[in-house]
C-alpha positions as CSV (number, residue, x, y, z in Angstrom):
1,X,196.4,118.4,154.1
2,X,195.2,120.8,156.8
3,X,195.8,124.4,157.8
4,X,194.6,126.4,160.8
5,X,191.0,126.4,159.5
6,X,190.8,122.7,159.0
7,X,190.9,120.4,156.0
8,X,191.7,122.1,152.7
9,X,188.7,122.0,150.3
10,X,188.8,119.6,147.4
11,X,189.0,122.3,144.7
12,X,192.1,123.8,146.4
13,X,193.6,120.4,146.8
14,X,193.1,119.7,143.1
15,X,194.7,123.1,142.3
16,X,197.7,122.2,144.3
17,X,197.9,118.8,142.5
18,X,197.7,120.6,139.1
19,X,200.6,122.9,140.1
20,X,202.7,119.9,141.2
21,X,202.0,118.2,137.9
22,X,203.0,121.3,136.0
23,X,206.3,121.5,137.8
24,X,206.9,117.7,137.5
25,X,206.2,117.8,133.7
26,X,208.8,120.5,133.3
27,X,211.3,118.6,135.4
28,X,210.6,115.3,133.5
29,X,211.5,117.0,130.2
30,X,208.3,116.1,128.4
31,X,207.8,117.2,124.8
32,X,204.0,117.1,125.1
33,X,201.3,116.0,127.5
34,X,197.6,115.9,126.6
35,X,194.8,115.0,128.9
36,X,192.0,113.6,126.7
37,X,188.7,111.9,127.3
38,X,189.6,108.5,128.8
39,X,193.4,108.7,128.7
40,X,196.5,110.9,129.0
41,X,199.1,111.0,126.2
42,X,202.7,111.8,127.1
43,X,205.5,112.3,124.6
44,X,208.9,112.3,126.1
45,X,211.5,114.9,125.1
46,X,214.8,114.3,123.2
47,X,216.7,114.2,126.5
48,X,215.6,110.6,126.9
49,X,217.2,109.6,123.6
50,X,220.6,110.6,124.9
51,X,220.4,108.2,127.9
52,X,222.1,104.8,127.4
53,X,219.8,101.9,128.1
54,X,216.8,104.2,128.4
55,X,214.3,101.5,127.3
56,X,215.2,99.3,130.3
57,X,215.3,102.3,132.7
58,X,211.8,103.4,131.5
59,X,210.4,99.9,131.7
60,X,211.8,99.4,135.2
61,X,210.6,102.7,136.5
62,X,207.1,102.4,135.0
63,X,206.4,98.8,136.3
64,X,203.9,100.1,138.9
65,X,201.8,101.6,136.2
66,X,202.0,98.8,133.7
67,X,198.4,97.6,134.2
68,X,196.9,100.8,132.7
69,X,199.8,102.2,130.7
70,X,201.1,101.6,127.1
71,X,204.6,102.6,126.1
72,X,205.7,102.9,122.5
73,X,208.7,104.0,120.6
74,X,207.7,105.4,117.2
75,X,209.8,107.7,114.9
76,X,212.5,108.2,117.5
77,X,210.0,109.3,120.2
78,X,208.8,107.6,123.3
79,X,205.1,107.9,123.9
80,X,203.1,106.8,126.9
81,X,199.4,106.4,127.0
82,X,197.9,106.2,130.5
83,X,194.3,105.2,130.9
84,X,192.3,107.4,133.3
85,X,191.2,105.5,136.4
86,X,189.4,106.9,139.4
87,X,192.8,108.0,140.9
88,X,194.3,109.1,137.6
89,X,195.6,112.5,138.9
90,X,197.6,110.7,141.6
91,X,198.7,108.1,139.1
92,X,199.9,110.9,136.7
93,X,201.8,112.7,139.5
94,X,203.5,109.5,140.6
95,X,204.4,108.6,137.0
96,X,205.9,112.1,136.4
97,X,208.0,111.7,139.5
98,X,209.4,108.4,138.1
99,X,210.1,110.0,134.7
100,X,211.7,113.0,136.4
101,X,214.0,110.7,138.4
102,X,215.0,108.7,135.2
103,X,216.0,111.9,133.3
104,X,217.7,113.8,136.2
105,X,219.6,111.0,138.0
106,X,221.0,109.2,135.0
107,X,224.6,110.2,134.2
108,X,225.2,107.8,131.4
109,X,224.6,110.1,128.4
110,X,225.7,109.2,124.9
111,X,228.2,111.5,123.2
């Protein structure tokens, strides 16, 4: 990203990334997200439980992240643990985009 003064400094770029992640986490209807030492824990909200076939939808949408991500369903909650890699901020942003798409574009909701 550039402006009239040249390339944006890395701290400003990270601040913009953080804001994008904050917005995406709200759009993705997360119950909780914790950034810890070597991983990020994400708990999906109850909106996901209302989607028919959500397990398949989540699996299909998270295939690009499968090498460094674990997905579990415990006590009626979906949890995702993503290992931090060198590009973990970009990985997290892309994963949240996928989750947001699953929850917002799916019209098949249980009654």
